[in-house]
C-alpha positions in Angstrom: -45.2 35.7 -61.3 -46.9 34.2 -58.6 -48.2 30.1 -59.5 -51.7 30.8 -61.2 -52.5 27.3 -59.6 -51.4 28.8 -55.7 -53.9 31.7 -56.5 -56.7 29.8 -57.3 -56.8 27.4 -55.2 -54.8 28.7 -52.1 -55.6 26.0 -49.8 -53.9 23.4 -52.0 -51.3 25.5 -52.0 -50.8 25.9 -48.4 -50.9 21.9 -48.2 -48.2 21.4 -50.6 -45.9 23.8 -49.1 -46.7 22.1 -45.7 -46.1 18.6 -47.7 -42.5 20.0 -48.8 -41.5 21.8 -45.5 -42.1 18.3 -43.9 -40.0 16.1 -47.0 -37.0 19.0 -46.4 -37.2 18.0 -42.7 -37.0 14.2 -42.9 -33.1 14.1 -43.4 -32.6 16.3 -40.4 -35.1 14.7 -38.1 -33.1 11.3 -39.6 -30.0 12.7 -39.2 -31.0 14.4 -35.2 -31.8 10.8 -34.6 -28.9 9.1 -35.5 -26.7 11.9 -34.4 -28.4 10.8 -30.4 -28.2 8.1 -30.9 -24.3 7.5 -31.9 -23.9 10.3 -28.5 -26.2 7.8 -26.4 -24.3 4.4 -27.8 -20.2 6.8 -26.5 -21.8 8.1 -23.6 -22.6 4.0 -23.0 -19.2 3.3 -24.0 -17.6 5.8 -22.0 -19.7 5.1 -18.9 -18.1 1.3 -19.0 -14.2 2.0 -19.8 -15.0 4.2 -16.6 -16.2 1.5 -14.8 -13.8 -0.9 -16.1 -11.0 1.6 -15.4 -12.0 1.7 -12.0 -12.6 -2.2 -11.3 -9.3 -2.6 -12.4 -7.6 0.3 -10.5 -9.3 -1.3 -7.1 -8.3 -5.0 -8.2 -4.5 -3.4 -8.2 -5.0 -2.3 -5.1 -5.9 -5.4 -3.6 -3.4 -7.0 -5.3 -0.8 -4.2 -4.1 -1.6 -5.2 -0.4 -1.5 -9.0 -1.1 1.7 -8.7 -2.0 3.2 -6.5 0.8 1.3 -8.9 3.3 2.2 -12.3 1.9 5.3 -14.2 3.2 8.4 -15.3 1.4 7.2 -18.9 1.2 7.1 -20.9 -1.9 6.9 -24.0 -4.2 10.0 -24.1 -5.0 12.4 -24.7 -2.5 13.5 -27.7 -3.9 14.4 -26.7 -7.2 17.9 -25.8 -8.3 17.6 -22.8 -9.5 18.1 -19.9 -7.1 15.6 -17.7 -8.5 13.1 -20.3 -8.5 14.0 -21.1 -4.7 13.6 -17.7 -3.9 11.0 -16.5 -5.6 8.1 -16.5 -3.8 5.2 -17.7 -6.1 2.5 -15.4 -4.3 4.1 -12.6 -4.7 5.2 -13.5 -8.4 1.2 -13.7 -9.1 0.1 -10.4 -6.8 2.7 -8.5 -8.5 1.8 -10.0 -11.9 -1.6 -9.2 -11.5 -1.2 -5.7 -10.1 0.6 -4.3 -12.9 -1.7 -6.0 -15.6 -4.5 -4.4 -13.9 -2.8 -0.8 -13.5 -2.4 -1.1 -17.4 -5.8 -1.5 -18.2 -7.1 1.1 -15.8 -4.7 3.6 -17.7 -5.7 2.2 -20.9 -8.8 4.5 -21.3 -7.8 8.2 -18.8 -6.8 11.5 -19.4 -3.3 10.9 -17.9 -2.1 13.4 -15.2 1.2 14.5 -14.4 2.7 13.0 -11.7 4.8 14.7 -9.0 8.8 13.8 -9.9 9.8 12.7 -6.1 7.1 9.7 -6.4 10.5 8.6 -8.8 13.0 8.2 -5.9 11.6 4.8 -4.3 11.7 3.1 -7.9 14.9 4.5 -8.7 16.6 3.7 -5.2 15.1 -0.4 -6.1 16.1 -0.7 -9.7 19.6 0.8 -8.6 20.0 -2.2 -6.0 18.5 -4.6 -8.3 21.2 -3.6 -11.0 24.1 -3.7 -8.4 23.2 -7.5 -9.0 25.7 -7.2 -11.7 28.9 -6.6 -10.0 27.9 -7.9 -6.8 30.3 -10.6 -4.4 28.8 -13.5 -5.4 26.8 -12.9 -8.5 24.6 -16.3 -8.6 23.2 -15.7 -4.9 22.2 -12.1 -5.9 20.3 -12.6 -9.4 18.0 -14.4 -6.7 17.9 -11.2 -4.9 17.5 -9.1 -8.4 14.6 -11.7 -9.1 12.7 -10.4 -5.8 13.6 -6.6 -6.6 12.1 -6.6 -9.8 9.2 -7.7 -8.6 9.3 -4.9 -6.2 10.1 -2.2 -9.1 6.9 -3.7 -10.8 5.1 -3.0 -8.1 6.2 0.5 -7.5 5.7 1.6 -11.2 1.7 -0.2 -10.6 1.7 2.6 -8.0 2.7 5.4 -10.5 0.7 4.1 -13.2 -2.3 4.3 -11.6 -1.5 7.9 -9.9 -0.3 8.3 -13.9 -3.7 7.5 -15.0 -5.9 9.9 -12.0 -6.9 6.3 -10.4 -5.3 7.4 -6.9 -8.0 7.3 -5.1 -9.6 3.8 -6.4 -6.2 2.2 -5.9 -6.3 3.7 -2.1 -9.6 2.1 -1.6 -8.6 -1.2 -3.6 -5.4 -0.9 -1.3 -7.6 -0.1 2.6 -9.6 -2.7 1.4 -6.8 -5.5 1.0 -5.5 -4.5 4.0 -8.3 -4.9 6.4 -9.2 -8.1 4.4 -5.5 -9.7 4.8 -5.1 -8.3 8.3 -8.2 -9.8 9.5 -7.0 -13.2 8.3 -3.6 -12.9 9.6 -5.2 -11.5 12.7 -7.9 -14.7 12.9 -4.7 -16.9 12.4 -3.4 -14.8 15.1 -6.2 -15.5 17.8 -6.1 -19.2 17.4 -2.8 -19.6 17.9 -2.8 -17.6 21.2 -1.2 -20.0 24.1 2.0 -20.7 22.2 4.5 -18.5 22.7 5.1 -15.2 19.9 2.8 -15.1 17.4 4.0 -16.3 13.8 1.8 -17.4 10.6 1.7 -17.4 7.3 5.7 -18.1 6.4 6.4 -14.4 8.1 8.3 -14.1 11.5 7.1 -12.3 14.7 8.2 -8.9 13.3 7.3 -9.7 10.5 3.4 -10.5 11.5 3.7 -7.7 14.4 4.4 -4.9 11.6 1.2 -6.6 9.2 -1.5 -6.5 12.6 0.0 -2.5 13.4 -1.2 -1.6 9.5 -4.4 -2.5 10.7 -4.6 -1.3 13.9 -3.9 2.3 12.1 -6.1 1.1 9.6 -9.1 0.4 12.6 -8.0 3.5 14.1 -9.0 5.6 10.8 -12.4 3.9 11.1 -13.0 4.7 13.9 -12.1 8.0 14.0 -13.0 9.3 10.7 -15.7 6.7 8.9 -19.0 9.0 7.8 -20.4 5.2 9.0 -21.3 4.5 12.2 -21.6 1.1 12.1 -17.7 0.8 10.7 -17.0 3.4 13.5 -17.9 1.1 16.2 -17.0 -2.2 15.5 -13.4 -0.3 14.1 -13.5 0.6 18.3 -14.3 -3.2 19.2 -11.6 -4.9 17.6 -8.9 -2.3 17.5 -7.9 -3.4 21.3 -8.0 -7.3 20.1 -5.5 -5.9 17.6 -3.6 -4.2 19.6 -3.3 -7.3 22.1 -1.9 -9.5 19.0 0.8 -7.0 17.9 2.1 -7.1 22.0 1.8 -11.0 21.2 3.9 -10.8 18.7 6.8 -10.1 21.5 8.2 -7.7 18.6 9.3 -4.5 20.2 10.1 -2.8 16.7 6.4 -3.2 15.7 5.5 -2.2 19.2 7.6 1.0 19.4 6.1 1.1 15.5 2.7 0.9 16.2 2.6 3.7 18.8 4.7 6.2 17.0 2.4 5.8 13.8 -0.9 6.2 16.1 0.5 9.6 17.6 1.1 10.5 14.9 -2.3 9.8 13.1 -3.9 10.9 16.1 -2.8 14.1 15.7 -3.2 14.7 12.5 -6.8 13.3 12.8 -7.5 15.7 15.1 -10.5 13.5 15.9 -13.7 16.2 18.4 -13.6 15.8 21.8 -17.1 13.9 21.5 -15.6 11.4 19.0 -12.7 11.3 21.1 -14.9 10.5 23.8 -16.8 7.5 22.9 -13.6 6.5 21.1 -11.7 5.5 24.1 -15.0 4.5 26.2 -15.9 1.7 23.5 -12.0 0.9 23.4 -12.3 0.6 27.2 -15.4 -1.9 27.4 -13.6 -4.1 24.7 -11.0 -4.2 27.0 -13.0 -5.1 29.8 -14.9 -7.9 28.0 -11.9 -9.1 26.7 -9.7 -9.3 30.2 -13.0 -10.7 31.5 -13.6 -13.2 29.6 -10.6 -14.5 27.8 -7.9 -15.0 30.8 -6.3 -17.2 29.2 -5.3 -15.6 26.2 -5.2 -12.1 28.2 -1.9 -14.2 29.8 -0.8 -15.5 27.4 -0.1 -12.2 26.0 1.0 -10.5 29.0 3.2 -13.9 29.4 5.2 -12.3 26.0 5.0 -8.9 26.9 6.6 -9.2 31.0 9.4 -11.7 28.5 10.4 -9.9 25.6 9.7 -6.2 27.4 10.0 -6.5 30.6 13.1 -9.0 31.6 14.7 -8.9 27.6 14.8 -5.2 27.6 14.9 -3.3 30.8 16.2 -5.7 33.1 18.9 -7.6 31.0 19.4 -5.7 28.1 18.7 -8.2 25.4 19.4 -6.5 21.8 18.6 -10.0 19.8 22.6 -9.2 18.2 21.3 -6.0 16.5 24.2 -4.4 18.0 26.9 -7.1 16.3 24.7 -6.4 13.0 25.1 -3.2 13.5 29.0 -2.8 13.8 28.8 -5.4 10.5 27.1 -3.6 8.6 28.9 -0.3 9.4 32.1 -1.7 8.5 30.3 -2.9 4.8 29.4 0.4 4.2 32.4 2.0 4.7 34.0 -0.1 2.3 31.1 0.1 -0.3 32.1 2.5 -2.1 30.3 5.3 -4.9 28.0 2.2 -6.4 28.4 0.1 -3.5 29.6 -3.8 -3.7 26.2 -5.2 -5.3 23.1 -6.5 -3.5 23.5 -9.7 -1.6 27.6 -8.6 -0.1 26.6 -8.5 3.8 25.3 -12.1 3.2 29.0 -12.6 1.0 31.1 -10.8 3.7 29.1 -12.3 7.0 27.1 -14.5 8.6 23.7 -13.0 8.6 21.8 -12.5 5.4 21.0 -8.8 6.5 21.6 -6.0 8.5 18.3 -6.0 9.4 18.5 -2.2 8.9 17.7 -0.3 5.6 20.6 2.7 5.7 22.8 0.0 6.1 21.5 -2.7 4.3 21.8 0.1 1.3 24.6 2.1 1.8 26.5 -1.4 2.2 25.1 -2.6 -1.0 24.2 0.5 -3.3 27.0 2.4 -2.1 26.9 6.1 -1.0 24.7 6.6 -4.3 21.9 4.7 -2.8 22.0 6.1 0.0 21.7 9.4 -1.0 18.4 7.8 -3.2 17.1 7.1 0.5 18.3 10.0 1.9 15.8 11.9 -0.5 13.0 9.6 -0.4 12.8 9.4 2.8 12.9 13.3 3.2 10.4 13.9 0.8 7.6 11.6 2.1 8.4 13.4 5.4 8.2 16.5 3.8 4.7 15.1 2.3 3.4 14.1 5.7 3.7 17.6 7.3 2.1 19.2 4.5 -0.5 16.3 3.9 -4.4 17.5 5.0 -6.4 14.4 3.7 -7.4 12.2 6.2 -6.7 9.4 3.7 -3.3 10.6 3.3 -2.8 10.6 7.0 -3.7 7.1 7.0 -1.3 6.8 4.4 1.6 8.3 6.4 1.0 6.3 9.2 2.1 3.1 7.7 5.0 4.6 5.9 5.9 5.7 9.9 4.7 2.0 10.8 6.6 0.8 8.1 10.0 3.2 8.0 10.8 2.8 12.0 10.0 -1.6 11.5 13.0 -1.5 8.8 15.5 0.1 10.9 15.9 -2.8 13.5 14.1 -6.1 11.5 14.0 -7.6 7.5 15.7 -6.6 4.5 14.5 -4.6 1.3 12.1 -7.2 0.5 10.9 -7.8 3.6 10.0 -3.7 3.8 8.9 -3.6 0.7 5.8 -2.3 1.9 7.8 1.0 3.0 8.7 1.4 -0.2 5.2 1.0 -1.4 3.8 3.5 0.9 7.0 6.0 -0.2 5.8 6.2 -3.2 2.2 6.2 -3.0 2.4 9.0 -0.4 5.1 10.9 -2.3 2.9 11.0 -5.9 -0.9 11.7 -3.6 1.0 13.2 -0.8 1.7 16.7 -2.2 -1.1 19.7 -2.8 -1.4 19.4 -6.4 -1.5 15.7 -6.0 -4.7 14.0 -7.1 -6.0 12.1 -4.2 -10.0 12.4 -2.7 -11.4 11.2 0.4 -12.2 7.7 1.0 -15.3 7.2 1.0 -15.4 4.5 3.9 
């Protein structure tokens, strides 16, 4: 039966219905507003977390670059403990900063699968460090193992950044770090020109030559592939200056490695005819200005080149005792067996600290097992270089080739730590299904 009140007073009834409907809609409106507030707060929180994770990955990349570039100098040389006497404080700080930033960047990200071959370099370094247990001189081996543990920590940093989907941010931080540290070394090199072979910041001429070669590859990449015209021009201006500094180090290994890496980079990038012509013009003008307005500096570079390349290499066949070192390294590797003689075993059996060849060092200290892992690492990295199609991966490939060639004639595993960093990143992102995007530079 209809309500008589509503029947007699339709206007009031309609108002009552409207009032009831309004009252019923209030909770829904309040609930909807609450949901929008929660969603907005959640979205804002996610944006902040993403910015924090990206910044952490970039910081991790910069710290990794600093770790790879700093010399093995430290303030603990007078400490009676051989671990602190050998361990470099800058390397320790940068390794811990890189690892901590990578862990922070991975805390709020959806994880992506890592290519299994990316674990080969960390596995090799861990095996060489573990070989200190059966080394000939355990106390000396423990000091070297501390450096290898730091290197292992940095390699795990690379894997964590790729696993968290922040490989692009990590690489951009690494690129910025290489440019900044390389530019600082180049500045010191310019100030030291005229005093013979260049060697600054606790590193020898060979180490400095490789670092400057790495900077040179970055400048070539910017000159040919940068999205900004300003970067391309300035990179083309500074590239010949850095190239002259590489010659001024007198490091034959660094010069050859830079040439090979540069050829691979240019071939892989495949610049257009117009880009190549502009780059050649800028480089030519820069070389002409340097030769005209800095005759003393160019004369110093020419003197080092004549002494190290022309006279000693081609005329006198001077090998810096590398033939003797390689012979001793082969003899040590032949007697190493399956698991090796332990880290620093070469230094215990000869009067040199290492054979200046990464294959001989690994074969002597880590045995056949270590050599197999090293060959697999370089072989899979070569496949990744051949299959890479992204410009940033090509730059990383040139860095790895430069470090690999340099590791055949100079330094030990720790000196050539950049090679293992580049190999890990290249194996993790160089595959077609790897998570890596083009750099924004």
